[in-house]
Residue, then its C-alpha position, 0 to 999 in steps of 0.5 A: e477228717e470227717t470225725e476229726k479223730k484218728f485211729g490209734d491217737g492218744e488224744k482223739p482216738l477213733i474207735f471202730s465197730c467191725r461188722p460182717s456183711p454177707s450179700v444175704s442177711m444172716p442176722q446174729v449168726l456171724q461174729t460182730f465186734y464193737n469198740v475196736g481200737y480201745n486201749d489204756k490211752a483211748v479210755a482216758a482220752f474218751g472219758a475226758s472228752i465226754e466228761n464221764p470216765v466211768f462210762a468209758h471204763s465200762i466200755y473198756r471192760r466189756y471190750l476186754q471181756d469180749y476179746a478174752t472170750i472170742i479172740s483169746k478163746i479163754s473159757q467162760e469159767k475162768i473169765d467168770e472167776v475174774v468177774q466174781t471178784f469185781n464189784t459190778s456196782a462200781t462207780e469210780a474209774e479206779e475200781l474199773e481200772k483194777y478189773e481191767t488189769q485183772l482181765k489183761e493179766l488173765i489174757e497174758q496168763e492163758t495165751g502167753d501174749q499181752f493184750p495188744q495196745e496197738p489198735l491196728d493189731q487189734l483190728k487185724k485179729i478181729i477181721i480174721c476172726i469175723f472171716e473165720s466165723w463164716n465157717s462156725d457150726q452156727a453159720q453152716e447150719f444157718r446156710e444149709q437151712n436157708h440154701i445159702p451157698y458156701e462160696i459167697g463168703t462175707s466182707v467186713v464193714i468197719q464203721s466209726q463206733v457210736y454209742g446209743n447208750l451215751n445219754e438221754q438223747s441217745g438210743a438204738g433201733f431198727v425200722f421197716t420202711r413199709n409195714p411187712s405184714n400188709g405192705e402199707n406205706a407206714p414205717t414200723g419198728n422198735f426204738l430203745a432209748q439209752s441203749v445199744g443195738l444188742d439191747l433190742n434182742d434182750k428179752e429183759k428190755s422193753p423196746q418202744p414203737y419206732s415213733s417214740l424216737e421223736q420223743t428222744s430226738q425230734g431232729a434225728f426222727e425228722k432226718f430219719s424220715e428223709v433218709m428212709k425215703k431216699i434208701e427205699a427209692f434207691y433199692k426200690d423195695i422195702q428195707k429194714i434199716d438199723f440205726t443209732v442215735e448218739n447225742n441227737e446225731l443220727w447214724v445209719l448202720c446198715s439196710h437190707e431187703s426185708q421179708c414180708t407176707t405175700r399180700g404185703s409184697f403184692k401191695i408194695l409192688v403195685d405201689 
């Protein structure tokens, strides 16, 4: 009702991101999925709605690659063979459609099952995959190093998908509501225009200070300043907040307590 979209709809499709949500922060350890619900109908409808079919197909391509790798467990070598036949500078939707077809054919050849065009089937498989990532070698090692009990498990948060790389009035970032080094009441963090959250971890990218959000979208910057105060007042502690701006609209993705220095903790407590 809020988005005026519907999951699985062929005209106004609602697309999801699915994120693990353990009670203790485990950044980049558990599996995360984006663009869940994409299918042949959704890519056409979304491309028409934003008047940019190439952008919509580029998202579908990445989703099919993720699905083939993580859900279908197809070797990277075989996926690379398909990737090498594709023109990465493609500027026409028709070229991207050929690549999507190759990926769907690869999934069927390797697994005996077609890529599910039914969004609910995708969602079920992906929720199970995120739960199973709790038992991955990386997750077990992280829990052992950080003394996190196995029994707590994780939940899965299903959110409306938004795109920080949609246009020049979009971007992604994170903010500490106070400076974690000294506890000063001065928000600090990074923002990257025309990017998604994963780009913030890309060493080839150059994130800007959080304050640069004001240049990309003054409205989102002002709104986020109020949102930060409310979140911190509710939790009564410094928070690290991840957010996306899509076409000047602010979306808060998640918030959790942040580690900070002893000096910083003391000042925050006194304040």
